[in-house]
C-alpha angles and dihedrals in degrees: 000000000000120000113268114251110223133202116274117265110266095028129092139194114239099221126210093255089057100042094082089067091050093048090047090053094046092047091052090050091054092046097048099038092047090057088061093048099257118150124207119250126189116202128184120277089225124059135165110281092235090068092066096037090056098033107037093033135251092245094061125101088233094063097033100044116002112050123110102222132166139174120248124169091348092305128109113235126190134197102234113263091189134359109228092086091049093049090048090050090052092046090056098039095049096046096243089154086078090064121092111271134280101054105192120195135171132187144183129195152100124314128186132217129161102229139122109294113239140162109305094005128080134170087255105042136158132238137190115201149153137222127195120195132194106028120102096175119102090242086081092054090049093048095054091046091049091046091050091051092048092049091052091047090051087059091053098260102131105149094081134158121199118205120194138181139165119232091188123221126300090264100054092034093064093069090050092050090051092051092045092051091048095052092044096046095091089054097044095112090051094055120099119258093259092052091049088056092046091048091078103025103041115352092180089069089063088080090060093061116124097193109118096222091054092046089055090054091051089053093061112115096242091049092046089052090060094042092051095044118115096243100154119105125250094263093050090045090053090050091050094047092049090051090054090049091054091049091048091051090049091050092241108155113217143167126214115236116188091191093059107108103139122229100265127084098221099073123109133171109350120042124166144174130196119210128195125213092196118138091020101288132083116248129178104233102167137032133176149120147164123315107179096163101047099086091053091042089058094049104274133111119284103281130169113228142174135183150139142222133209129198108236096204090056092047095049092047088061097049126094108255114252125214113253111261113257126230117258093230142013116192115223111200143127091212099083096184095052090045089050092056094043091050091056091047090054093047090052087054088057101259122133103236140178134178136192107268095185098055098238122179118290093248092053091049092050090048091055092044091056090056101045109026145050094221135031111213105203118206111178127161091269091053092047093050092048095044093239139112132213114228119200122195101221095202097051101024091231113146130194133179119218141160111274093246090058097050092108090065090066099036 
């Protein structure tokens, strides 16, 4: 016997008994996002590597360590590690800037990052997300946050905490970066290797570090004084204050987190995360923010934009498991040909229907029907000769016999 080939580390099969939860989540995404006017977009899983190097940022862990890239015909190709850059590329390439603003898009699909597999995160994982183009006002930021909260609530995740912060604009952020580098300079040698690299390239990303030794440095009073300073300019402060007003009016409870910077280089002004306290432990289930410079950075016209993404594996792990939906009908018969024709008649009427294809004993067929269906449609020789069927309600045990053309009256 040949050796069994197993699934790659960091990838998982989504088995039939689990698919109902995925379809439930995807259906809720479509329902909620459609109410806000978002249209689904489906972009390729592979893109040119340059898209992510320019879009996500060459100082990020994603680009430096986690991308699946390969050479083909002298061109570097990458399995998408996130989808904002791909949606922006499509927005530019397909001339969506000519459409009336806002342009609202949502997506779902597989992403790929080479990192240590953990609960709720694999090397092939799935995200659902939205992007809104063309609106610079904070009402757009508030709408995507509100929509994200409503989507999570529609899934049954109600114990939510929204964290927000403003990173300012490139202009006012430069002064903050200079101050941050100055106060951290005495501790440079104590920073982790990643933070030492970020120190020069993108010092704001230092605040995103999860290494305990670095976190202790950021907690020092002189560092905290810089972190908590109101560095953003008047225009950015007004944008941030208006956002908070919108959230207050919408009864969205939030906390301000000065350490929240998100792990991607393209964010400016608003950034946010939503955490769920479902199942007794806090989990970040949504992250997003504003990225007003990304469209221009990738070759398009200057276009304000805001969006978010959620990991579907993480979401589904927090949801109460649902029972698999049962079939409407299971045909119990030892006349396989007649059962075959009746099954198709029922399917054409709109009923989910199965039959026994291997002609097992009646008792075995009834036993299976009771496990997988709401009704057993019994088609014995007497029923075939009389042109009738017996329909048994498998939850109540009630059984009726009717002509085949009247079966819908019972079902």
